[in-house]
DRENPA-3360 file (N, C-alpha, C; in nm, 2 decimals, always signed):
BEGIN
1 = MKKKRKKI = -6.69/-2.58/-0.80/-6.62/-2.45/-0.76/-6.50/-2.48/-0.68 ~ -6.50/-2.58/-0.60/-6.38/-2.60/-0.51/-6.26/-2.64/-0.59 ~ -6.27/-2.71/-0.70/-6.16/-2.75/-0.79/-6.10/-2.62/-0.85 ~ -6.18/-2.53/-0.89/-6.12/-2.41/-0.95/-6.04/-2.33/-0.85 ~ -6.09/-2.32/-0.72/-6.02/-2.25/-0.62/-5.88/-2.31/-0.59 ~ -5.88/-2.45/-0.58/-5.75/-2.51/-0.56/-5.65/-2.49/-0.67 ~ -5.70/-2.48/-0.79/-5.61/-2.46/-0.91/-5.56/-2.32/-0.90 ~ -5.64/-2.22/-0.86/-5.59/-2.09/-0.85/-5.49/-2.08/-0.74;
9 = NKSFIILY = -5.51/-2.14/-0.63/-5.41/-2.14/-0.52/-5.28/-2.20/-0.56 ~ -5.28/-2.31/-0.63/-5.16/-2.37/-0.68/-5.09/-2.28/-0.77 ~ -5.16/-2.21/-0.86/-5.09/-2.12/-0.95/-5.03/-2.00/-0.87 ~ -5.09/-1.95/-0.77/-5.03/-1.85/-0.69/-4.91/-1.89/-0.61 ~ -4.91/-2.02/-0.56/-4.80/-2.07/-0.49/-4.68/-2.09/-0.59 ~ -4.70/-2.14/-0.71/-4.60/-2.15/-0.81/-4.54/-2.01/-0.84 ~ -4.63/-1.91/-0.86/-4.59/-1.78/-0.89/-4.50/-1.72/-0.78 ~ -4.54/-1.74/-0.66/-4.47/-1.69/-0.54/-4.33/-1.76/-0.54;
17 = ILIILIIA = -4.32/-1.89/-0.56/-4.20/-1.96/-0.56/-4.10/-1.90/-0.67 ~ -4.16/-1.88/-0.79/-4.08/-1.82/-0.90/-4.02/-1.68/-0.86 ~ -4.11/-1.60/-0.80/-4.07/-1.47/-0.76/-3.95/-1.48/-0.66 ~ -3.97/-1.57/-0.56/-3.87/-1.58/-0.46/-3.74/-1.63/-0.52 ~ -3.74/-1.72/-0.62/-3.62/-1.77/-0.68/-3.55/-1.66/-0.76 ~ -3.63/-1.58/-0.83/-3.57/-1.46/-0.90/-3.51/-1.37/-0.81 ~ -3.57/-1.33/-0.70/-3.51/-1.24/-0.60/-3.38/-1.30/-0.54 ~ -3.38/-1.43/-0.51/-3.26/-1.50/-0.46/-3.15/-1.49/-0.56;
25 = FDVFYYIK = -3.18/-1.52/-0.68/-3.08/-1.51/-0.79/-3.02/-1.37/-0.80 ~ -3.11/-1.27/-0.80/-3.06/-1.13/-0.80/-2.97/-1.09/-0.68 ~ -3.00/-1.14/-0.56/-2.92/-1.11/-0.45/-2.79/-1.18/-0.46 ~ -2.79/-1.31/-0.50/-2.66/-1.38/-0.52/-2.58/-1.31/-0.63 ~ -2.63/-1.27/-0.74/-2.56/-1.20/-0.84/-2.50/-1.07/-0.79 ~ -2.57/-1.00/-0.72/-2.52/-0.87/-0.66/-2.41/-0.90/-0.57 ~ -2.42/-0.99/-0.48/-2.31/-1.02/-0.38/-2.19/-1.07/-0.45 ~ -2.21/-1.16/-0.55/-2.09/-1.23/-0.61/-2.02/-1.13/-0.71;
33 = YINNEKWL = -2.09/-1.05/-0.79/-2.03/-0.98/-0.89/-2.03/-0.82/-0.87 ~ -2.14/-0.77/-0.85/-2.15/-0.62/-0.85/-2.09/-0.56/-0.72 ~ -2.11/-0.63/-0.61/-2.06/-0.58/-0.48/-1.91/-0.58/-0.47 ~ -1.85/-0.67/-0.55/-1.70/-0.68/-0.55/-1.63/-0.57/-0.63 ~ -1.70/-0.49/-0.71/-1.64/-0.39/-0.79/-1.62/-0.26/-0.71 ~ -1.51/-0.20/-0.74/-1.47/-0.07/-0.67/-1.44/+0.03/-0.77 ~ -1.46/+0.16/-0.74/-1.42/+0.27/-0.82/-1.28/+0.31/-0.78 ~ -1.18/+0.31/-0.88/-1.04/+0.34/-0.85/-1.00/+0.45/-0.96;
41 = CSQVACTK = -0.90/+0.53/-0.92/-0.85/+0.63/-1.00/-0.78/+0.57/-1.12 ~ -0.82/+0.62/-1.24/-0.75/+0.56/-1.37/-0.68/+0.67/-1.44 ~ -0.69/+0.80/-1.40/-0.62/+0.91/-1.47/-0.59/+1.02/-1.37 ~ -0.46/+1.06/-1.36/-0.42/+1.16/-1.27/-0.37/+1.28/-1.35 ~ -0.40/+1.40/-1.29/-0.34/+1.52/-1.35/-0.26/+1.59/-1.24 ~ -0.15/+1.65/-1.28/-0.07/+1.72/-1.19/-0.13/+1.86/-1.16 ~ -0.14/+1.89/-1.03/-0.20/+2.02/-0.99/-0.10/+2.11/-0.93 ~ +0.02/+2.06/-0.89/+0.12/+2.15/-0.84/+0.26/+2.09/-0.88;
49 = IKTAEEWT = +0.34/+2.18/-0.94/+0.47/+2.14/-0.99/+0.58/+2.21/-0.92 ~ +0.69/+2.14/-0.89/+0.81/+2.20/-0.83/+0.90/+2.22/-0.95 ~ +0.93/+2.35/-0.98/+1.02/+2.38/-1.09/+1.16/+2.35/-1.07 ~ +1.24/+2.35/-1.18/+1.38/+2.32/-1.16/+1.45/+2.42/-1.08 ~ +1.40/+2.55/-1.09/+1.46/+2.65/-1.01/+1.43/+2.63/-0.86 ~ +1.31/+2.59/-0.82/+1.28/+2.56/-0.68/+1.36/+2.44/-0.63 ~ +1.37/+2.34/-0.72/+1.45/+2.22/-0.67/+1.60/+2.26/-0.65 ~ +1.65/+2.34/-0.74/+1.79/+2.39/-0.73/+1.81/+2.47/-0.60;
57 = NENCVELN = +1.72/+2.56/-0.57/+1.72/+2.64/-0.45/+1.72/+2.56/-0.32 ~ +1.65/+2.45/-0.33/+1.64/+2.36/-0.21/+1.75/+2.27/-0.19 ~ +1.81/+2.22/-0.30/+1.91/+2.11/-0.30/+2.05/+2.15/-0.34 ~ +2.08/+2.27/-0.38/+2.21/+2.31/-0.43/+2.27/+2.42/-0.34 ~ +2.41/+2.42/-0.33/+2.48/+2.52/-0.26/+2.60/+2.56/-0.34 ~ +2.66/+2.67/-0.32/+2.78/+2.72/-0.38/+2.90/+2.67/-0.30 ~ +2.99/+2.59/-0.37/+3.11/+2.55/-0.30/+3.23/+2.57/-0.40 ~ +3.32/+2.65/-0.35/+3.44/+2.68/-0.44/+3.40/+2.73/-0.58;
65 = KKTMCNVI = +3.31/+2.83/-0.58/+3.26/+2.89/-0.70/+3.20/+2.79/-0.80 ~ +3.15/+2.68/-0.74/+3.08/+2.58/-0.82/+2.95/+2.54/-0.75 ~ +2.84/+2.53/-0.83/+2.71/+2.49/-0.77/+2.71/+2.34/-0.76 ~ +2.69/+2.29/-0.63/+2.69/+2.15/-0.61/+2.55/+2.12/-0.55 ~ +2.50/+2.00/-0.59/+2.36/+1.97/-0.55/+2.36/+1.83/-0.48 ~ +2.27/+1.82/-0.38/+2.25/+1.70/-0.31/+2.16/+1.61/-0.39 ~ +2.21/+1.49/-0.42/+2.12/+1.39/-0.49/+2.14/+1.26/-0.42 ~ +2.05/+1.17/-0.45/+2.06/+1.03/-0.39/+2.08/+0.94/-0.51;
73 = INNTKKLV = +2.20/+0.87/-0.50/+2.23/+0.77/-0.60/+2.25/+0.64/-0.53 ~ +2.18/+0.54/-0.57/+2.19/+0.40/-0.51/+2.17/+0.41/-0.36 ~ +2.07/+0.49/-0.31/+2.04/+0.51/-0.17/+2.16/+0.57/-0.09 ~ +2.24/+0.64/-0.16/+2.35/+0.72/-0.10/+2.35/+0.86/-0.14 ~ +2.35/+0.95/-0.04/+2.34/+1.09/-0.06/+2.48/+1.14/-0.11 ~ +2.48/+1.21/-0.23/+2.61/+1.26/-0.29/+2.59/+1.40/-0.33 ~ +2.71/+1.47/-0.34/+2.71/+1.61/-0.40/+2.76/+1.59/-0.54 ~ +2.68/+1.65/-0.63/+2.70/+1.64/-0.78/+2.70/+1.79/-0.83;
81 = PLEMINQK = +2.79/+1.82/-0.92/+2.79/+1.95/-0.99/+2.66/+1.97/-1.06 ~ +2.60/+2.09/-1.05/+2.47/+2.12/-1.12/+2.48/+2.10/-1.27 ~ +2.59/+2.13/-1.33/+2.60/+2.11/-1.48/+2.60/+1.96/-1.52 ~ +2.61/+1.87/-1.43/+2.60/+1.73/-1.46/+2.46/+1.68/-1.46 ~ +2.37/+1.76/-1.41/+2.23/+1.73/-1.40/+2.15/+1.79/-1.51 ~ +2.06/+1.70/-1.57/+1.97/+1.75/-1.68/+1.86/+1.83/-1.61 ~ +1.87/+1.97/-1.62/+1.78/+2.05/-1.54/+1.64/+2.05/-1.59 ~ +1.62/+2.01/-1.72/+1.48/+1.99/-1.77/+1.41/+1.88/-1.70;
89 = SLNQCIQG = +1.48/+1.78/-1.65/+1.42/+1.67/-1.58/+1.39/+1.70/-1.43 ~ +1.43/+1.82/-1.39/+1.41/+1.85/-1.25/+1.27/+1.90/-1.22 ~ +1.19/+1.94/-1.32/+1.05/+1.97/-1.30/+0.98/+1.85/-1.25 ~ +0.91/+1.85/-1.14/+0.85/+1.73/-1.09/+0.71/+1.77/-1.03 ~ +0.62/+1.67/-1.04/+0.49/+1.69/-0.99/+0.49/+1.66/-0.84 ~ +0.44/+1.75/-0.76/+0.44/+1.72/-0.61/+0.30/+1.71/-0.56 ~ +0.20/+1.74/-0.64/+0.06/+1.72/-0.60/-0.02/+1.68/-0.72 ~ -0.10/+1.58/-0.71/-0.19/+1.54/-0.82/-0.33/+1.53/-0.78;
97 = ACVQETKV = -0.42/+1.52/-0.88/-0.56/+1.50/-0.85/-0.61/+1.39/-0.95 ~ -0.70/+1.31/-0.90/-0.76/+1.21/-0.98/-0.87/+1.28/-1.07 ~ -0.86/+1.27/-1.20/-0.96/+1.33/-1.29/-1.05/+1.23/-1.36 ~ -1.02/+1.10/-1.34/-1.11/+1.00/-1.40/-1.10/+0.87/-1.31 ~ -1.22/+0.81/-1.29/-1.22/+0.69/-1.22/-1.28/+0.58/-1.31 ~ -1.25/+0.46/-1.28/-1.31/+0.34/-1.35/-1.34/+0.24/-1.25 ~ -1.45/+0.16/-1.28/-1.49/+0.05/-1.19/-1.40/-0.07/-1.22 ~ -1.35/-0.13/-1.11/-1.26/-0.25/-1.13/-1.30/-0.35/-1.03;
105 = RNVNYPLN = -1.27/-0.48/-1.06/-1.29/-0.59/-0.96/-1.16/-0.67/-0.97 ~ -1.14/-0.74/-0.85/-1.02/-0.83/-0.84/-1.05/-0.96/-0.92 ~ -0.95/-1.00/-0.99/-0.96/-1.13/-1.06/-0.83/-1.20/-1.05 ~ -0.83/-1.33/-1.09/-0.71/-1.40/-1.08/-0.72/-1.52/-1.19 ~ -0.67/-1.49/-1.31/-0.67/-1.60/-1.41/-0.55/-1.58/-1.50 ~ -0.50/-1.69/-1.55/-0.38/-1.69/-1.63/-0.40/-1.62/-1.77 ~ -0.30/-1.56/-1.82/-0.30/-1.49/-1.95/-0.20/-1.56/-2.04 ~ -0.23/-1.57/-2.17/-0.13/-1.62/-2.26/-0.06/-1.50/-2.32;
113 = ITS = +0.07/-1.48/-2.27/+0.14/-1.36/-2.31/+0.23/-1.39/-2.43 ~ +0.23/-1.51/-2.49/+0.32/-1.54/-2.60/+0.25/-1.50/-2.73 ~ +0.12/-1.49/-2.73/+0.06/-1.46/-2.87/+0.02/-1.31/-2.88;
% end
């Protein structure tokens, strides 16, 4: 009877060691891979638009019967006639909202960009 008891105890010890190794591997995997991932915004939708008319009202003035607008060209503020500005391009998003996120993780490996 004593031999059977020792064999059962050895089996339990081996089983406990295997369980501990599996748990240790899971913890390592979580710390190394899963914990490094973050949720970041991957798609943005515009929720508030500044129209061309609003932009014109804020940035343009009448000078000598001509509408002149303040613009920045090469980091220099200049007055430009409104007719030289593509007014369709003046609509701009001034407030956005993230509508989709994706899980990402930081990596650093070379890519072959020639093929």
